[in-house]
DRENDO-1510 file (C-alpha; in Angstrom, 1 decimal, always signed):
<recs>
REC; n; res; u; v; w
REC; 1; MET; +16.2; -28.7; +0.2 .
REC; 2; ILE; +12.9; -30.3; +1.2 .
REC; 3; LYS; +13.4; -32.1; +4.5 .
REC; 4; ASN; +9.9; -33.2; +5.5 .
REC; 5; LYS; +8.6; -35.0; +2.4 .
REC; 6; LYS; +5.6; -36.4; +4.4 .
REC; 7; LEU; +4.4; -32.9; +5.2 .
REC; 8; ILE; +4.5; -31.9; +1.5 .
REC; 9; GLU; +2.9; -35.1; +0.3 .
REC; 10; ARG; +0.1; -34.6; +2.8 .
REC; 11; PHE; -0.3; -30.9; +1.8 .
REC; 12; LEU; -0.5; -31.7; -1.9 .
REC; 13; LYS; -3.1; -34.4; -1.2 .
REC; 14; TYR; -5.3; -32.0; +0.8 .
REC; 15; VAL; -5.2; -29.2; -1.8 .
REC; 16; SER; -6.2; -31.6; -4.5 .
REC; 17; ILE; -9.6; -31.8; -2.8 .
REC; 18; ASP; -12.1; -29.1; -3.6 .
REC; 19; THR; -13.6; -27.7; -0.4 .
REC; 20; GLN; -14.7; -24.2; -1.4 .
REC; 21; SER; -17.4; -22.9; +0.8 .
REC; 22; ASP; -20.4; -20.8; -0.4 .
REC; 23; GLU; -21.3; -17.6; +1.4 .
REC; 24; ASP; -24.7; -17.5; -0.2 .
REC; 25; SER; -25.7; -20.9; +1.1 .
REC; 26; GLU; -28.0; -21.2; +4.1 .
REC; 27; SER; -27.0; -24.9; +4.8 .
REC; 28; SER; -24.3; -26.1; +7.2 .
REC; 29; PRO; -21.9; -26.9; +5.9 .
REC; 30; THR; -22.4; -24.5; +3.1 .
REC; 31; THR; -21.1; -27.1; +0.6 .
REC; 32; LYS; -21.3; -30.8; +1.0 .
REC; 33; LYS; -17.9; -31.3; -0.7 .
REC; 34; GLN; -16.2; -30.2; +2.5 .
REC; 35; PHE; -17.1; -33.7; +3.8 .
REC; 36; ASP; -14.7; -35.1; +1.2 .
REC; 37; LEU; -11.7; -33.8; +3.2 .
REC; 38; ALA; -13.4; -34.2; +6.6 .
REC; 39; ASN; -13.8; -38.0; +6.1 .
REC; 40; ILE; -10.2; -38.4; +5.1 .
REC; 41; LEU; -9.0; -36.4; +8.1 .
REC; 42; ALA; -11.1; -38.4; +10.5 .
REC; 43; GLU; -9.6; -41.7; +9.2 .
REC; 44; GLU; -6.1; -40.3; +9.4 .
REC; 45; LEU; -6.5; -39.1; +13.0 .
REC; 46; LYS; -7.7; -42.6; +13.9 .
REC; 47; GLU; -4.6; -44.1; +12.3 .
REC; 48; LEU; -2.5; -41.7; +14.4 .
REC; 49; GLY; -4.0; -43.1; +17.5 .
REC; 50; LEU; -6.4; -40.3; +18.4 .
REC; 51; GLU; -9.8; -40.7; +19.8 .
REC; 52; VAL; -12.0; -39.3; +17.0 .
REC; 53; SER; -15.5; -37.8; +17.0 .
REC; 54; MET; -17.1; -36.4; +13.8 .
REC; 55; ASP; -20.2; -34.2; +13.5 .
REC; 56; THR; -21.6; -35.9; +10.4 .
REC; 57; LYS; -24.4; -33.3; +10.1 .
REC; 58; HIS; -22.3; -30.1; +10.3 .
REC; 59; CYS; -18.9; -31.4; +9.2 .
REC; 60; TYR; -16.6; -30.9; +12.2 .
REC; 61; VAL; -13.8; -33.4; +12.9 .
REC; 62; TYR; -12.6; -33.7; +16.6 .
REC; 63; GLY; -9.6; -35.6; +17.8 .
REC; 64; TYR; -8.1; -36.2; +21.3 .
REC; 65; LEU; -4.8; -37.6; +22.4 .
REC; 66; GLU; -4.1; -38.4; +26.0 .
REC; 67; LYS; -1.1; -36.9; +27.9 .
REC; 68; ARG; +2.2; -38.8; +27.5 .
REC; 69; GLY; +5.3; -38.9; +29.7 .
REC; 70; ASP; +6.6; -36.8; +32.5 .
REC; 71; ILE; +5.1; -33.4; +32.0 .
REC; 72; SER; +3.7; -31.0; +34.6 .
REC; 73; ASN; +1.0; -29.4; +32.5 .
REC; 74; ASN; -2.1; -31.6; +32.6 .
REC; 75; ASN; -4.3; -29.1; +30.8 .
REC; 76; ALA; -5.2; -30.0; +27.2 .
REC; 77; LEU; -3.9; -27.8; +24.4 .
REC; 78; GLY; -5.9; -27.4; +21.2 .
REC; 79; PHE; -5.0; -26.9; +17.6 .
REC; 80; ILE; -7.6; -25.8; +15.1 .
REC; 81; ALA; -7.6; -25.4; +11.3 .
REC; 82; HIS; -10.4; -24.9; +8.8 .
REC; 83; MET; -11.1; -27.2; +5.8 .
REC; 84; ASP; -12.9; -24.9; +3.5 .
REC; 85; THR; -11.2; -22.6; +0.9 .
REC; 86; SER; -12.3; -19.1; +0.0 .
REC; 87; PRO; -15.3; -18.4; -2.3 .
REC; 88; GLU; -13.3; -15.6; -3.9 .
REC; 89; ALA; -11.5; -18.0; -6.4 .
REC; 90; SER; -11.9; -21.5; -7.5 .
REC; 91; GLY; -10.4; -24.4; -5.6 .
REC; 92; LYS; -11.3; -27.0; -8.2 .
REC; 93; ASN; -8.7; -29.0; -10.2 .
REC; 94; VAL; -5.8; -27.4; -8.4 .
REC; 95; LYS; -2.6; -27.9; -10.4 .
REC; 96; THR; +0.4; -27.4; -8.2 .
REC; 97; ARG; +4.0; -26.7; -9.1 .
REC; 98; ILE; +7.1; -26.6; -6.9 .
REC; 99; ILE; +9.8; -24.1; -7.6 .
REC; 100; GLU; +13.0; -25.5; -5.9 .
REC; 101; ASN; +15.7; -23.1; -4.8 .
REC; 102; TYR; +13.7; -20.0; -5.8 .
REC; 103; GLN; +16.0; -17.4; -7.3 .
REC; 104; GLY; +13.6; -14.6; -8.2 .
REC; 105; LYS; +13.8; -13.2; -11.7 .
REC; 106; ASP; +10.0; -13.3; -11.9 .
REC; 107; GLU; +10.0; -17.1; -12.2 .
REC; 108; LEU; +7.0; -17.4; -10.0 .
REC; 109; LEU; +5.3; -14.0; -9.9 .
REC; 110; SER; +6.4; -10.5; -10.6 .
REC; 111; GLU; +8.6; -9.4; -7.7 .
REC; 112; LYS; +7.7; -5.8; -8.4 .
REC; 113; GLU; +4.0; -6.7; -7.8 .
REC; 114; PHE; +4.7; -9.1; -5.0 .
REC; 115; PRO; +8.0; -7.8; -3.3 .
REC; 116; GLU; +7.6; -10.3; -0.4 .
REC; 117; LEU; +8.9; -12.9; -2.8 .
REC; 118; LEU; +12.4; -11.5; -2.5 .
REC; 119; ASN; +12.4; -12.8; +1.1 .
REC; 120; HIS; +12.2; -16.4; -0.2 .
REC; 121; ILE; +15.4; -16.5; -2.3 .
REC; 122; GLY; +16.8; -20.0; -1.9 .
REC; 123; GLU; +13.6; -21.5; -0.6 .
REC; 124; ASP; +11.3; -24.1; -2.2 .
REC; 125; LEU; +7.9; -22.6; -3.0 .
REC; 126; ILE; +4.6; -24.3; -3.9 .
REC; 127; ALA; +2.1; -22.4; -6.2 .
REC; 128; THR; -0.5; -23.3; -8.8 .
REC; 129; ASP; -0.7; -22.8; -12.5 .
REC; 130; GLY; -2.3; -19.4; -11.9 .
REC; 131; ASN; -5.9; -20.5; -12.5 .
REC; 132; THR; -7.0; -21.5; -9.0 .
REC; 133; LEU; -6.3; -21.0; -5.3 .
REC; 134; LEU; -3.6; -23.1; -3.9 .
REC; 135; GLY; -5.5; -23.7; -0.7 .
REC; 136; ALA; -2.7; -23.1; +1.8 .
REC; 137; ASP; -5.4; -21.2; +3.6 .
REC; 138; ASP; -5.8; -23.3; +5.5 .
REC; 139; LYS; -4.7; -26.7; +4.3 .
REC; 140; ALA; -1.1; -25.7; +5.2 .
REC; 141; GLY; -2.3; -25.5; +8.8 .
REC; 142; ILE; -4.1; -28.9; +8.5 .
REC; 143; ALA; -1.0; -30.5; +7.0 .
REC; 144; GLU; +1.2; -29.1; +9.7 .
REC; 145; ILE; -1.0; -30.3; +12.5 .
REC; 146; MET; -1.3; -33.8; +11.1 .
REC; 147; THR; +2.4; -34.0; +10.5 .
REC; 148; ALA; +3.2; -32.9; +14.1 .
REC; 149; LEU; +0.8; -35.6; +15.4 .
REC; 150; GLU; +2.5; -38.2; +13.2 .
REC; 151; TYR; +5.9; -37.1; +14.6 .
REC; 152; LEU; +4.7; -37.6; +18.1 .
REC; 153; LYS; +3.4; -41.0; +17.3 .
REC; 154; GLU; +6.7; -42.1; +15.8 .
REC; 155; ASN; +8.8; -40.6; +18.6 .
REC; 156; GLU; +7.3; -42.1; +21.8 .
REC; 157; GLU; +10.0; -40.8; +24.0 .
REC; 158; ILE; +8.7; -37.2; +23.5 .
REC; 159; PRO; +6.3; -36.2; +26.4 .
REC; 160; HIS; +3.3; -34.0; +25.5 .
REC; 161; ARG; +0.2; -32.5; +27.1 .
REC; 162; PRO; -3.2; -33.8; +26.3 .
REC; 163; LEU; -4.0; -32.6; +22.8 .
REC; 164; ALA; -7.4; -31.6; +21.3 .
REC; 165; ILE; -7.8; -31.2; +17.5 .
REC; 166; CYS; -10.6; -29.7; +15.5 .
REC; 167; PHE; -11.0; -29.2; +11.8 .
REC; 168; THR; -13.8; -26.8; +11.0 .
REC; 169; PRO; -16.0; -26.0; +7.9 .
REC; 170; ASP; -17.0; -22.6; +6.6 .
REC; 171; GLU; -14.4; -20.4; +8.3 .
REC; 172; GLU; -14.2; -18.4; +5.1 .
REC; 173; THR; -17.9; -17.5; +5.3 .
REC; 174; GLY; -17.6; -16.3; +8.9 .
REC; 175; ARG; -19.6; -19.4; +10.2 .
REC; 176; GLY; -16.8; -21.7; +11.1 .
REC; 177; THR; -17.8; -21.9; +14.8 .
REC; 178; ASP; -21.6; -21.9; +14.4 .
REC; 179; TYR; -21.8; -25.6; +15.4 .
REC; 180; PHE; -18.5; -26.0; +17.2 .
REC; 181; ASP; -19.0; -28.3; +20.2 .
REC; 182; GLU; -17.0; -27.3; +23.3 .
REC; 183; GLU; -17.7; -30.6; +25.0 .
REC; 184; LYS; -16.2; -32.6; +22.1 .
REC; 185; PHE; -13.2; -30.3; +22.0 .
REC; 186; LYS; -11.6; -31.0; +25.3 .
REC; 187; ALA; -9.1; -28.2; +25.5 .
REC; 188; ARG; -9.8; -24.8; +27.1 .
REC; 189; GLN; -6.9; -23.1; +25.4 .
REC; 190; ALA; -5.9; -23.5; +21.8 .
REC; 191; TYR; -4.3; -22.1; +18.7 .
REC; 192; THR; -5.7; -21.6; +15.3 .
REC; 193; VAL; -3.1; -22.5; +12.7 .
REC; 194; ASP; -4.3; -20.2; +10.1 .
REC; 195; GLY; -1.9; -17.4; +9.6 .
REC; 196; GLY; +0.7; -16.5; +7.0 .
REC; 197; LYS; +4.3; -15.4; +7.2 .
REC; 198; LEU; +6.6; -17.4; +9.4 .
REC; 199; GLY; +7.1; -15.8; +12.8 .
REC; 200; ILE; +3.9; -13.7; +12.9 .
REC; 201; LEU; +1.7; -14.4; +15.9 .
REC; 202; GLU; -1.7; -12.8; +16.1 .
REC; 203; TYR; -3.9; -12.2; +19.2 .
REC; 204; GLU; -5.8; -9.1; +17.8 .
REC; 205; CYS; -8.3; -9.1; +15.0 .
REC; 206; PHE; -11.0; -6.8; +13.6 .
REC; 207; ASN; -14.5; -6.3; +14.9 .
REC; 208; ALA; -16.4; -7.4; +11.9 .
REC; 209; ALA; -19.9; -7.1; +10.4 .
REC; 210; GLY; -21.4; -8.1; +7.1 .
REC; 211; VAL; -23.8; -5.6; +5.5 .
REC; 212; LYS; -26.5; -6.1; +2.8 .
REC; 213; VAL; -27.8; -2.8; +1.3 .
REC; 214; PHE; -31.1; -3.1; -0.6 .
REC; 215; PHE; -31.9; -0.4; -3.1 .
REC; 216; LYS; -35.5; +0.0; -4.4 .
REC; 217; GLY; -35.8; +2.0; -7.6 .
REC; 218; ASN; -38.8; +3.0; -9.8 .
REC; 219; ASN; -38.5; +1.9; -13.4 .
REC; 220; VAL; -40.5; +3.4; -16.2 .
REC; 221; HIS; -40.1; +3.8; -19.9 .
REC; 222; THR; -37.0; +6.0; -20.5 .
REC; 223; GLY; -39.1; +8.2; -22.9 .
REC; 224; SER; -41.4; +9.3; -20.0 .
REC; 225; ALA; -38.9; +8.9; -17.1 .
REC; 226; LYS; -38.5; +12.6; -16.2 .
REC; 227; ASN; -39.3; +13.2; -12.5 .
REC; 228; VAL; -40.6; +9.6; -12.2 .
REC; 229; MET; -37.7; +7.2; -12.6 .
REC; 230; ILE; -35.5; +6.3; -9.7 .
REC; 231; ASN; -32.5; +4.3; -10.8 .
REC; 232; ALA; -31.4; +1.8; -8.2 .
REC; 233; ILE; -28.0; +1.5; -9.8 .
REC; 234; LEU; -27.5; +5.3; -9.4 .
REC; 235; LEU; -28.8; +5.0; -5.8 .
REC; 236; ALA; -26.0; +2.6; -5.1 .
REC; 237; ASN; -23.6; +4.9; -6.7 .
REC; 238; GLU; -24.7; +7.8; -4.5 .
REC; 239; PHE; -24.4; +5.6; -1.4 .
REC; 240; ILE; -20.9; +4.5; -2.3 .
REC; 241; ASN; -19.8; +8.1; -3.0 .
REC; 242; MET; -20.8; +9.0; +0.5 .
REC; 243; LEU; -18.4; +6.5; +2.0 .
REC; 244; PRO; -14.9; +8.0; +3.0 .
REC; 245; ALA; -12.7; +7.4; +0.0 .
REC; 246; ASN; -9.6; +6.9; +2.1 .
REC; 247; GLU; -11.3; +4.2; +4.3 .
REC; 248; ARG; -11.2; +1.4; +1.8 .
REC; 249; PRO; -9.1; -1.8; +2.2 .
REC; 250; GLU; -6.7; -0.7; -0.6 .
REC; 251; HIS; -5.9; +2.5; +1.4 .
REC; 252; THR; -5.6; +1.1; +4.9 .
REC; 253; GLU; -3.1; -1.0; +6.9 .
REC; 254; GLY; -2.3; -2.0; +10.5 .
REC; 255; TYR; -5.0; -1.0; +12.9 .
REC; 256; GLU; -6.9; +1.1; +10.3 .
REC; 257; GLY; -10.5; +0.0; +9.7 .
REC; 258; PHE; -12.5; +0.2; +6.5 .
REC; 259; TYR; -15.7; -0.1; +4.5 .
REC; 260; HIS; -15.5; -2.6; +1.7 .
REC; 261; VAL; -18.0; -2.9; -1.2 .
REC; 262; GLY; -17.6; -6.5; -2.3 .
REC; 263; GLU; -20.5; -7.3; -4.6 .
REC; 264; ILE; -23.4; -5.6; -6.5 .
REC; 265; LYS; -26.2; -7.4; -8.2 .
REC; 266; GLY; -29.3; -5.9; -9.7 .
REC; 267; ASP; -30.9; -3.5; -12.1 .
REC; 268; VAL; -32.8; -0.2; -12.3 .
REC; 269; THR; -35.6; -1.5; -10.2 .
REC; 270; ASP; -33.9; -3.7; -7.5 .
REC; 271; LEU; -30.3; -3.8; -6.5 .
REC; 272; THR; -28.4; -5.6; -3.6 .
REC; 273; MET; -25.0; -4.5; -2.5 .
REC; 274; LYS; -22.8; -6.6; -0.1 .
REC; 275; MET; -20.3; -4.8; +2.2 .
REC; 276; LEU; -17.9; -5.5; +5.0 .
REC; 277; ILE; -17.3; -3.2; +8.0 .
REC; 278; ARG; -14.0; -3.8; +9.8 .
REC; 279; ASP; -12.3; -2.0; +12.7 .
REC; 280; HIS; -10.0; -3.0; +15.6 .
REC; 281; ASP; -11.5; -0.4; +17.9 .
REC; 282; LYS; -14.9; -1.3; +19.3 .
REC; 283; GLU; -16.2; +2.2; +19.6 .
REC; 284; THR; -15.1; +3.2; +16.1 .
REC; 285; PHE; -16.7; +0.0; +14.8 .
REC; 286; GLU; -20.0; +0.9; +16.2 .
REC; 287; LYS; -19.7; +4.4; +14.7 .
REC; 288; ARG; -19.2; +2.9; +11.3 .
REC; 289; LYS; -22.4; +1.0; +11.5 .
REC; 290; GLU; -24.2; +4.2; +12.7 .
REC; 291; TYR; -22.8; +6.1; +9.7 .
REC; 292; LEU; -24.2; +3.6; +7.2 .
REC; 293; MET; -27.6; +4.0; +8.8 .
REC; 294; GLU; -27.2; +7.8; +8.5 .
REC; 295; VAL; -26.4; +7.5; +4.8 .
REC; 296; ALA; -29.4; +5.3; +4.3 .
REC; 297; GLY; -31.6; +7.8; +6.2 .
REC; 298; PHE; -30.3; +10.7; +4.1 .
REC; 299; LEU; -31.2; +9.0; +0.8 .
REC; 300; ASN; -34.6; +8.0; +2.1 .
REC; 301; LYS; -35.3; +11.5; +3.1 .
REC; 302; LYS; -33.9; +12.9; -0.2 .
REC; 303; TYR; -36.3; +10.7; -2.3 .
REC; 304; ALA; -39.2; +11.0; +0.2 .
REC; 305; LYS; -39.6; +7.2; +0.3 .
REC; 306; GLU; -37.8; +4.1; +1.5 .
REC; 307; VAL; -35.3; +3.6; -1.3 .
REC; 308; VAL; -32.6; +2.1; +0.9 .
REC; 309; GLU; -32.8; -0.6; +3.5 .
REC; 310; LEU; -29.9; -2.0; +5.5 .
REC; 311; GLU; -29.2; -5.4; +7.0 .
REC; 312; ILE; -26.2; -5.4; +9.3 .
REC; 313; LYS; -25.0; -8.6; +10.9 .
REC; 314; ASP; -22.1; -8.8; +13.4 .
REC; 315; GLN; -19.6; -11.6; +12.5 .
REC; 316; TYR; -16.9; -11.6; +15.1 .
REC; 317; LYS; -15.2; -9.4; +17.8 .
REC; 318; ASN; -11.6; -8.4; +18.5 .
REC; 319; MET; -10.3; -11.3; +20.5 .
REC; 320; ARG; -7.7; -9.1; +22.2 .
REC; 321; GLU; -10.4; -8.3; +24.7 .
REC; 322; VAL; -10.0; -11.9; +25.9 .
REC; 323; LEU; -6.4; -12.8; +25.1 .
REC; 324; GLU; -4.8; -10.0; +27.0 .
REC; 325; SER; -5.4; -12.2; +30.1 .
REC; 326; HIS; -3.8; -15.2; +28.4 .
REC; 327; MET; -0.6; -13.9; +27.0 .
REC; 328; GLU; +1.3; -17.0; +28.1 .
REC; 329; LEU; +0.0; -18.5; +24.9 .
REC; 330; ILE; +1.8; -15.9; +22.9 .
REC; 331; ASP; +4.9; -15.9; +25.1 .
REC; 332; ASN; +5.3; -19.7; +24.7 .
REC; 333; ALA; +5.1; -19.5; +20.9 .
REC; 334; MET; +7.5; -16.6; +20.9 .
REC; 335; ASP; +10.1; -18.4; +23.0 .
REC; 336; ILE; +9.9; -21.5; +20.8 .
REC; 337; LEU; +10.3; -19.4; +17.6 .
REC; 338; LYS; +13.5; -17.9; +19.1 .
REC; 339; GLU; +14.8; -21.5; +19.8 .
REC; 340; LEU; +14.1; -22.3; +16.1 .
REC; 341; GLY; +16.1; -19.2; +15.0 .
REC; 342; VAL; +13.0; -17.2; +14.0 .
REC; 343; ASN; +12.4; -13.6; +15.0 .
REC; 344; GLY; +8.8; -13.7; +16.2 .
REC; 345; LYS; +6.5; -10.7; +16.3 .
REC; 346; THR; +2.9; -9.9; +17.0 .
REC; 347; MET; +0.7; -8.2; +14.4 .
REC; 348; PRO; -3.0; -7.5; +14.3 .
REC; 349; ILE; -5.0; -9.7; +12.0 .
REC; 350; ARG; -6.6; -7.7; +9.2 .
REC; 351; GLY; -9.3; -10.3; +9.1 .
REC; 352; GLY; -10.6; -12.9; +11.5 .
REC; 353; THR; -10.2; -16.5; +12.5 .
REC; 354; ASP; -12.3; -19.2; +14.2 .
REC; 355; GLY; -10.3; -18.3; +17.2 .
REC; 356; ALA; -12.0; -14.9; +17.5 .
REC; 357; ASN; -15.4; -16.3; +18.3 .
REC; 358; LEU; -14.0; -19.2; +20.3 .
REC; 359; SER; -12.1; -16.8; +22.6 .
REC; 360; PHE; -15.4; -15.3; +23.6 .
REC; 361; ARG; -16.8; -18.8; +24.2 .
REC; 362; GLY; -14.2; -19.7; +26.9 .
REC; 363; ILE; -11.4; -21.0; +24.7 .
REC; 364; PRO; -8.6; -18.4; +24.4 .
REC; 365; CYS; -7.3; -18.9; +20.9 .
REC; 366; PRO; -4.5; -16.8; +19.3 .
REC; 367; ASN; -3.4; -17.5; +15.7 .
REC; 368; LEU; -0.2; -19.1; +14.5 .
REC; 369; CYS; +1.7; -18.7; +11.2 .
REC; 370; THR; +1.5; -21.4; +8.5 .
REC; 371; GLY; +4.0; -20.2; +5.8 .
REC; 372; GLY; +1.3; -19.3; +3.2 .
REC; 373; TYR; +1.0; -16.0; +1.2 .
REC; 374; ASN; -1.4; -14.1; -1.1 .
REC; 375; TYR; -4.5; -15.9; +0.3 .
REC; 376; HIS; -7.8; -15.7; -1.5 .
REC; 377; SER; -6.2; -15.3; -4.9 .
REC; 378; VAL; -4.8; -17.3; -7.8 .
REC; 379; ASN; -1.4; -15.8; -6.8 .
REC; 380; GLU; -1.3; -17.8; -3.6 .
REC; 381; TYR; +1.9; -19.6; -2.7 .
REC; 382; ALA; +3.5; -21.3; +0.3 .
REC; 383; SER; +7.1; -21.7; +1.5 .
REC; 384; ILE; +8.0; -25.3; +2.2 .
REC; 385; GLN; +10.8; -24.3; +4.6 .
REC; 386; GLU; +8.3; -22.1; +6.5 .
REC; 387; MET; +5.8; -24.9; +6.7 .
REC; 388; GLU; +8.5; -27.2; +8.1 .
REC; 389; ILE; +9.5; -24.8; +10.8 .
REC; 390; THR; +5.8; -24.2; +11.7 .
REC; 391; THR; +5.4; -28.0; +12.2 .
REC; 392; GLU; +8.4; -27.9; +14.5 .
REC; 393; LEU; +6.7; -25.1; +16.4 .
REC; 394; LEU; +3.6; -27.1; +16.9 .
REC; 395; ILE; +5.5; -30.1; +18.1 .
REC; 396; LYS; +7.4; -28.1; +20.7 .
REC; 397; LEU; +4.2; -26.3; +21.9 .
REC; 398; THR; +2.7; -29.7; +22.9 .
REC; 399; GLY; +5.4; -29.9; +25.6 .
REC; 400; ARG; +4.8; -26.5; +27.2 .
</recs>
């Protein structure tokens, strides 16, 4: 049974707003439509009594709430969530559906294909009609933060620490903290509310880099191509075949890193390939970058000309390096989850959050669960009960 109707109403309102970011855009924010949600959130924070500041150029929303009641911890605690949704699937015209008292039998998705669904028997689930993202990544986190703030406003007897809030743009493009203002965000320890399964706490993430590989071919008429034509498409094929076949996302888990070919555009003459490099281990991460350069060098030597050029850009680092010295953030969340009847556990993020970069900028920032699943796909769904418990987790953290 749905207990917190305000939480769900808020969530459904947020996912109805298209905030998809664009990884090919050079602007900040990468899409202007992210302001559609930012403006709403700024007004809602004001209505909840927070001091609000908005970066109207780069689309960041900051909120601050003074300490209340008899509480010994005077240090501000931050909660952060991102407003954009993934470029990997449309977030426009989201049509939601709620499956109450889910009983399986493939009434949402195939349990054979998505066995995690069997853990939600008896719960109420939110999904889409299968044509768009749901947007729980990360509008579930936003809704949970806002609902926790509303609860604190309505229950004035509950003491809490000073609280700092930030809603960021462009997290899905790896640029969510590019214009983050530490002075406007008054906390020096925080949580991103941007995870998935209830009970999972994350303080480790990948070291990450984005790669563009440019292939330069030589196109001539096919009738006179012998010993002259160099096909950029086949160059890309050679390059891909030199990558370890077992080090792809679909063959890795846990702490295992990978190379991921995500996009290829071009023709015989010019072709661009986009890749990701990911690894939790810093040394292995650097070796992955070196290997790509070796592959490019091999092909350039083979064809006796510059047929391959690499552009490698680091995106974020493994935040464990910082958070190992701030494990009280994990311990507090773990203790509260136990109080709420949830078996908490830590797992490495096979991805990244805004908290990764912020941790290296002086704001230790592990990641909390939200209750969302199958992110970045049209098969995304969220558990209402898990969202409700996550909201309770946030409320209790404000008093630690």
